[in-house]
N, C-alpha and C positions, 0 to 999 in steps of 0.2 A: 271420420272413418264410418264404415257401415255399422249397424246395430247388431252384428253377428254375435251370437253367444259364444263366449270363450271360457275355458276351464283350465285350472292349474291343480294337478293332484286331485281331480274330482270336484274342486270347489269352483263355483262360478265367480267370474271376475267382473267388476264394474269399472269399465275403462273410462278414464277422465280425459282431460285436455292433453294435447300433444306437447311434449317438452323437448323434443329433439328430432332431427332428421339428418340422415346421411345417405351414402351411396348404396347401402345394403337394405335400408328400411327406415322405420320411424320408431320413436320411443314415446310412450304414454305414461302418465300417472295412473295409479290404480286406487280409486277412492275407497274401496272396501279393504284394502291392504296398505295402510299407511306405512311409509318407509320403504316401499317397493315400487319398481317401475317395470313396465312391460315393453319388450322390444319385439316388434313384428317385422319379419323379413318380407322383402318383396316376393311375390308369388313365384318368380323365376328362380329364386335362391333358396326357398324353404326346403325343398327336397335335398338339395346339395348340402345344407348345413345340419340336417336333422340328426344324422348318426353322431356327429361330433358333439352337438349340444346334449344329446341323451347320455353320451359317455361322460361328459363333464359333470352333469347332474348326478349320475350314478356314482361317480368318484367322490362326491361331496367336497369338491375343491372350494366351494364358497365358504364352508365351515373351516377348512384347513388354513386358508389365507384370507382372513376377514378384511384385510386392507386392499383386496382386489375384488372388483364387482363381477365375480364369476356368475354364470347362469346357475340358479338354485332350484328352479322348477320348470318343467316343460309345459308350454301352453298349447292347447289343442282347441279346435273348434268343435261344434256339437256333433260333427261326423267323425271325431277322433283323429282328424288330420293335424299334423304338426304345423304350427304357424309362427312360433317364436318361443320366447322364454321370459321368466321373471328373474329379476336381479335386484339387489339392494339399490335403493335410490340414493344418489349422492347429491345432497343439497348444500348450499352455502360454500361451495368450492369454486375455484377459478382454475382455468388452464394454466399450466406452469409458466408459459411465456408471458402471462400477465404480471407475473412476479419478477421475472428476470429482465424484462424491458423497463428501463427507468420511467418512461412516460406513463406506461400502463400501471406500473407499481404504485405511483402516487395517486392513482384513481382507485384501484382495487385493493391495494394493501398500504394505505396511507400511514399506518403506524409501524410499518416494517423497517427495521434497521438491518445492518449487515449480520448481526447475530441471528436474526430471524431467517435470513437466507441460508446461513450455514446449517441451522437446525433443519430446514427443509431439505437441503442436500443430504444430510445425515438420514433423514426419514425416507428419502427416495432410495438410498442405498439399502436401508433396512428392508423395505418392501421387496426390492429386487432379490435380496438374499433369502427372504422367506419363500418367495416364488420358486427360486432355483432349488431350494431344499425340498420342495415337493415334486421335483422332476419336470417342472414346466419351463418353457422358454418364451419370452415375449415375442421375439422376432421383429415385430413392427414397432420399435421404440420411436416415439415422436412426441412433439410438444403437446398435442391435443389429447393424448391418451393419459396424461399425468395431471391430476387435479390436486389443488392445494387449498387448505382451509385457512381462515384467519388465525387459527391456533397452531399453524405450521404442520398439521397432520397431512398425510399424503394418501391418495387412493388412485389405483390404476383402473381405467375403464377400457371398454372395447375388448374385454377378456375373451370373447368368443372367437377372436382371431388368433389367440395365443397358440403356440405349439404344445400339445398335451399328449400324454400316453395313457391309454385306458383299454382294459380288456386285451392286452397284448398287441394293440395297434397304435401306431403313431398318427396323430392328426396334425398336419403341418400348418405352418403360417405361410400364406401364399403371397403376402404383400410386404412392402418395406419402403421407407422414405430414404432417398439417396444420401442425404446429409447425415444420417445415423447408421448407414450400412457400412460394415467394415470393408477394408480395401480388397480382401480376397473374394468378396461377393459383389463388388461393383460391376454393373453391366451384365450380371448373370440372371437367368430366369429363376425366380425364387419360389415358384409354385411347387416345384418338386424337390426343393432344397431342404435337407434336414439341418435345422439350426442347432447350435450348441450354446451353452452358457458363455463360452468365449466370444461368440458373435454378439451376444447381449452385452458383454463386458465393454466392447467398443462403443456401442450406442449409449450405454450408461455413462462412460467417461465423457462423451460429447455432451450429454445432457448436464452433467455436473459442471463441466467447464463453462457452458453457457450460463448456468445458474450463478456460479461464483464470479464470473468475469463480465457481468452486465450485458448478457446476450451476445457476446462475441463467439463466433464459431472457431474452433481450434485450427481449422484448415483454410481459413479465409484470411488473405493477406496480400502483400505485394510480391509478385513473382520477379525474381532478379534476372531470369533468363530472357530469351527472345519469345515473342508471341504471347498468347493468352494462356492462362492456367485456370480453367473452370474448376469449381469446387469439387465435382465428382472426380475429375482427373487428379486434383491435388490429394484427395483421399486415397485414390487407387495407388498413387506413387508415394504414399507415406510422407507427404510434405507438411508436417506439423509446423505451422508458422511461428510458434512460440518456443520451439525446441532449441536446446543448446547444440543439437546436431546441425550439420550443414545440409539444410533441406532445400535451399534455393528460394526460400520464402522469408519475408519479413512481416511482422505483425502490423496492423494499421496503426497510424500515429495516435499517441495519447491513450493507448490501452494499458491494461494491467501487464505485469511481468510475472513469470513463474516464480521469481525470487520474492514476490510479494506474499507468497504462501509459505507454509511450513515446509521443511525439507522433505517430509514424507509425502505430502500432497504433490510437490514438485516431481518427486521420483515416480509416483504412480501415473501422473499424466505422461511423462516421458515413456514409461513402459507400455501404457495403453495404446500409444500411437506410434510405437517403434516396430519396424519390420522384424526385429530380433525376438519379439515377444508374441508373435502370432501363435495361437494355440495355448499360450500361458500368460494371457493378459491378467492384470489385477482383477480378482473376483469381487463381487459385491461386498462380501465379508471384509475384504481388505480395505475397501472404501469406508465401511462402517467404522473400523478401528481408527483409520486416519482422520476421518471427520470428527470423531469424538476427541481425539488429541488436539486437532486444530481448534475446535470449539473451546476447549479448556484454556488455550493460550491466547485467545483474543484479548486485546486491550482497547480501551476507549481513546479516541482521538481527542487531544486537548483543545482543538478548535471547533469540533462538531461532535456532539454527543451521540449522533446517530451513526457515526463512522466507527467501525471497529476493524482492527487488522492485526496481523501476526505480531507477537511481542518482539521478535528479533529484527523487524523491519525498521529502518531508520526514519522513513517518512510515510505519511498516510497516503496510500494509493488512491483513495477516493477523493481526497482534497486535490491531488495531482490531476485526476481525470476531470473534476469539476472546473479546475483552472483552465484545462485545455478546451473544454466544450462550453464553458460559460453558463452552465445551468446545474442545479442540484441533482444529485443522484438519489437522495433520500429526502423526504419531506414529511414532517408531522404537522398536519393542517389544524389540529386542535390545540392551539397554544395555551388555552385557558386551563387545560387539564394537565399541563406539563408539571413535572416535579421540579420545584425550585429548591434545591438543597441549600438551606441556610440563607436564601435570598428572598427578596420581596419583589412583587410584581407591581408595576405602575402602568396604567392603561395608556399613558402618553409616551413614556420612554422605555418601556420594557423592563428588563431587570434593573433593579436599583442597587447601586453600591455607593458607599460614602467615600468618594474618591478624594475629597479634601482631607479627611482624616487619614486616609491611607498615604497620601503624598506628604502630609505633615510628619508622619512617622518615618517615611523614607528620608526626607530632607533634614530631619532632626539628627541623623547620624553623621558625625563629623568624619570625613575622609581626608587623609593627608594629601597635600598638593604635590609632594615629592615622595618617591619610594627609595628608601635606603634599607640597609640590613643591620640589625643590632650586631655590634662587633664584640668579641670577647674582652673582658676587662684586662687592663695592663697590669702585669705582675712583675716581681723582681726578676731580672735576667737570670737564667739558669747557669750553673757552673759548666765549664767546658767538659766535653766527654773525654774519656781516656785516650781514644785515638787522636783527638786533637792535641791533648797535652803531650803525647809521645811525639807527635809531629813537630810541636813547638820546641821540644828538647833537641830533636834532630836539627832543627834550624839553628839553634844556639851553638851546637857543637860543630856545625858545618865549617867555620873558619879553622878551628883547631884541628879537626880531622884532616882537612886539606893540607895544613902546614906539616903535621906529623907525617902524613903519608908522603908528601913531597920530599921530606928530609930522609925518610927511610929508603926511598927508591934507589939513590946512588949507593948507599951503604950495602943494600941488598945486592945490587949489581956487582959491587966490588967483591963481596964475600962469595958470590956465586962464581965470579971469574977465577978466584983462587981455589975454589972447591971447598970453602970452609962450611961446616954444617950450619953455623949460625946465620950464614948468608941466605940460606933457603928459608929460615924462619922469618928473617926480616922481610924477605920478598912476599911471603904470605900475609904478614901484618900490613904491608903497604897496599897489597891488593884488596884487603878488607877495609882499610880506612879511607882510601881515595874515593871509592864509589859511595861511601856513606853520605857524602854531600849531595849527590845527584838524586837520591831517593826522596828528597823533599819536594812535594808537588801539591799545592793548595787548589789546583784547578777543579778537583772534584767537589770541594765545598762551594765554590762559586757557581758551578753548574747546578748543584743541588738548590742553591738559593734561587736561581732563575726558574727552576722547575716548580719549586714551592710557590713562588709568586704567581706563576701561570695558573696553577691549580686553585689558588685563592681567588684570583680574578674570575676564573670560570665558575667556581662555586658561588661567588658573590653575585655574578650575573644571573645564574640559574635561580637563586633565591629571590632576586629582584623580579624576575619574570613570573615566578610562581607566587609572589607575595599576595596575601589576601586583599590589600587595597585595590590592586589592578582587577582582580576578579569581582570585587564588590562594585566597582564602577561599571563593569560590564553588565552585571545583573541590574544595577540601578538604571542603566540605559534601556535594558529590556523592559523594566517596569514602566518607565516613561513611555516607551513605544506602545506597550499593551494598554496603558491607561488612555493614551490618545486614541487608539483604535476603538476602545470601549466607548469613549465619548462620541466618536463618529458613528458607531453602531447605534447608540442611543438617539443621536440626531436623525439617522436614517429611519429608525423605528417611528419617530414622531412625524416624519415627512411622508410616510407611505400613502396616507389618504390623498394628499396633494399630488404626489408623483403618479399615483394610479389614475387619478382623474385626468391627467394630461396624456395618459397612455392607453385609455380604455379602448379606443377604436382598434389600435394595433393589437392590443392584448385579446380583444374579442375575436379578431381575425385569427390570431395565433391559436387560441383555444378551439376555434372552429376547425382549424387545420390539424391540430394535434389529436383531435378525436377520431380522425380517419387514418387507420393503420394500413400500411402497404400490404401486409399479408392478408388482410380481409377485403381488399379492394377488387380482387379478381381481374386485374389488368391484363390486357392482351400481351402475350410474350413474356410476362413476368411469372416465372415458375416459383415453386416453393424453395428450390435451391437458390434462386436469385434473392428471394426474401431473406434467407439465412445469410447470404453474402452481404446484402445491404445492411442488415442489422449489425454485422461485425464491423462495419465502417460507420456506424452511428445513424443509419437511415432506417427509421421504423415508422414514421408518420409523414403526412403531407408537409408539415412544418419543416421537417428535416430537408425535404426536397427543395423547399423555398430558400432555406438559409445556407445550404452548402451546395457545392458543385458535385452532382451525382456522377459525373463522368469520370471522377477519380476512382470509382469502384471498379475493380476488375470484372470484366464480363458484361458491363453495362455500356453497350455501344450507343450510337446515335438513335437507333430505332427505339430501343427500350427507354432511353433517356427522354425521347420525344413523347412516348406514351405516358411516362411519369409526369412530365410537365403539362401535358394536355389534361390529365386528371387533376393536377394542381390548379390549373386555370379554371376548370369547371367548378371546383370547390370554391375558389375565390369569387366567382361570379354568383354563386348561390349564397354568399354571405350577406347577412342583413345586420346593420349596426343598431344597437339598442342604446339610446341616449340617456334614458332614465336609469338611475342607480337601482339595482336589484339586490336581493340577498346574495346573489352570486358575486357581485362586486364587493360587498362587505366581506364575504368569505375569502375572496382573493386578497384583500388587504390583510385580513387576519393570517392567511397562509404565508404571505411574504413577511409579515411581522413575526410569525412563528419561526421562519428560517433565521431571521436576525436574532431572535431570542435564543435559539440554539447556539449561534455563534457567540452571543453574549455570555452564555453559560460556560462555553469553552474558554472564552477570554477571562472570565472570572476565575476559573480554575488555574489558568496560566498565571494570572496576577498573584493569586494566593501562594502558589508554589514559588514564584520568584521572590515574593516578599519574605516567605519563610527562609529561603536560601540567603537573602540579603541580611536578615536578622542574625542568622548563624554566622555569616561572614563578619558582621560587626563584632560579635563576641570573639571570633578568631583573630580579628585585628588587635583587640586588647591583649590577648595572649601573645600574639606575635611581637608586639612592642616590648614585652618583658622577657622574651625568651631569646636564647642564643643558640644557633645551630651547632650541634655536636660535631659534625664533620668540619665545619669552619673553625671551631675551637681547636680541634686536633691539628688542623693545618697551621694555625697560628702558633701553637705550641712547638711544632716541628720547625717552623721558621725562626722562632726565638732561640731555639737550641742551635740551629745552624748559624745564626748571627753571633751567638756567644762563642761558638767554635772559631768563627772567622776572626773575631776580636782577639781571641787568645793567640792567634797566629800573627798578631800585629799587622793585619791587613785591613784596608778600608772596607767597611760594610757597604755593599751596593744599596741604592735607595729602594724602598718599597714602592710598588705601583699605587697610584691614587685609586681609592674606592669611593667614587662619587655617587651621590644620589641622582636618580633620573626623574624627570617630571612624570607625575601620574597621568595616565590617559584621561582625556576629557570625555564628557558625554557626546560631544560633537564627533569624536572619532569613531563612534559606533553608529552614527546615523547612516541610513541607506544612501548610497551614492546616486547622483543624478544620472539618468539614462536618456538615450534618444537624441535626436537632432532635428533641425528644421522646425516644423510647426510644433512638434511634440517637445516641450521644454524639459520635462523630467517626470519620472514616475514618483508619486508621492504617497507616503504612508498616512498623511493627514487628510486626504480627500478620498472618500469611499463611494463606490458606485451605488446608487440607490436601488438598483435592480439585483445585482449579484454580490454586492459588498466587496468587490475586487478593487484594486488600485486604479485611480483615474489619472489621466494625463491632460495637459493643456493643449487645446487645438484651436484652429481658426475656422470659422464658418465660411463656406465658399458659395453659398447660395441662400435664398430666402431673405426675409426682412432683416436678419442679423448678419448679412454678408460682411465679412471682414472682422467681425467681433470674436473675441476669445471666449471659450467656454471649456468646461471640464467634460471630457469624453472618456468612456470606459476603455481601459487598456486592453480589454479582450475583444474589442471591435474587430470583425463584424459578428462574432459569436454573440456578443451582447452589445446593444446600442444604447445603453444608459447614458444620460447626460445630466449635467448640473451647471447652473449659472455660476460665473465667477463673481 
């Protein structure tokens, strides 16, 4: 720039190097004011911006909201003409999309786990709440205006475009990015539009969704109707792709689900993108409370210590996404500084566990080969109940009652014929004695016996199924599987230098392509909205274009697809292979070993938890062998009483049902079943991919020098093309 003298508040400024450039002007460092930067407007815009900047400075908004880079001093030239403003300089921060995009996150935020992302989301909501409390509206919410530090703090920039009120006048925000613009403003002229915090609430919800959901846009998905559904139109029609409402949209495959978050987060996203909540969308303060609650309920994944997710969720959503896409979402590249809780680090095998001692402890516990249930001890038969004794007496009196009754009937009839008084008495006696014999009915006792036998068999079966030996064998199988996986991870850890050496050319090309982001390429016909849609479908770099079919993305037709592939081919032609090992190669090996080490730590935790459960079950088995179920004891007591009553009636006692032991399940019954057919023989838990540590399958080579030979191939192919010889 020219050596023109510039002043801020009467103080001369020493302008240093340019640190930024945009459509409105340039940003420079100020050497005599450390911590501040100077934005100089284009000459054609300075007069237009002057009144707004002077109003912001006069209102001291920079002091009111320190997390926003508001103009804090007006800058004038030596003639007193307005040229721009001073603002706090924001160093060591990255644009928020560098955090939410997995490939960029591993470069700019390599230590970030999901807790870090949630904390950033909380801080974004906090800054927005502070801004709204001062009566300001961002208006133009976008990914480039939100900066994040390695400590998860957040700063908003480009604050001179915000909508502010000062001196009784409203200075509007004249611009906006379509993918963050609410439905009611889509397609409208924003230059004269008065924005409200509710409009910001929509853009804030989109930003938080992209942050929490690995760069997925909430309105990007598969349209179930006819024709195309561009992102702007999907927003205008409230077609939230992840909603429980019928929106005519489905989310891209392999993405997160709203049920992966807390119920409050789920509800706020539904409300923010619902037509029923226009004008009353969740405010920034609502998101602050929800994010604080969500942060407090995060739990660590047992398989990857960088994965954290809601406590109520049954499975880790990040493991699910990594399995779908075949590459890690989080990566700590500095494995030498990782905390090994209670473990030891070995440069060759990674985390070291004494597996032999562990397996000796497991195999030293004797588990029964058959499962039965301790039965109540046999005691002396009980005496018959009063009802049974009465029924037995009735049975003995039955012949006598029938004889007397039969003899009295003719006498009573004769007395009645002659009208004698005693004839009627005899008739009543006969009517009482004859039915005495038909009241004897032992069927109820036999039915009760059958019922009790059925209840005993059912209870016995239930106790067998819940017996601790069966559960102990299941846990033992889990320990066997986890130990085998740990061994394979240790083997994969030691093989990484060899594996990497065989893949260096392909990896160097992949690294070359992954450094080129679609949103920064400036490709013909690829708009910022297209970039958001592509990111929602997992396309953020040239490598994604190479590995996946970009035509599956809605709105990416043959022309845009051709432009993307032309760009890809140009990048491939510019690639140069480096045969000599460099520090980058060693770093890549350590990076991959770091990922394995994280999985080893998760597996170690899983083994220890399973071992603790197994030891508890071993103690429970000892107690179980000596204890008798109280409900079963009560049923046997009732059955013994019933049988005593049946014997007292001189009836044969029905046989009791057999209560047989069942074979205990074997370890083999808990092994994963074989899958696949043809060339793929079965997925196996014993062979782990050296690249992604996923399961491998047996395949046959179809070309090359090994044509016709079998080899292990990654089960996630083509997302991962890891191989291993058989």
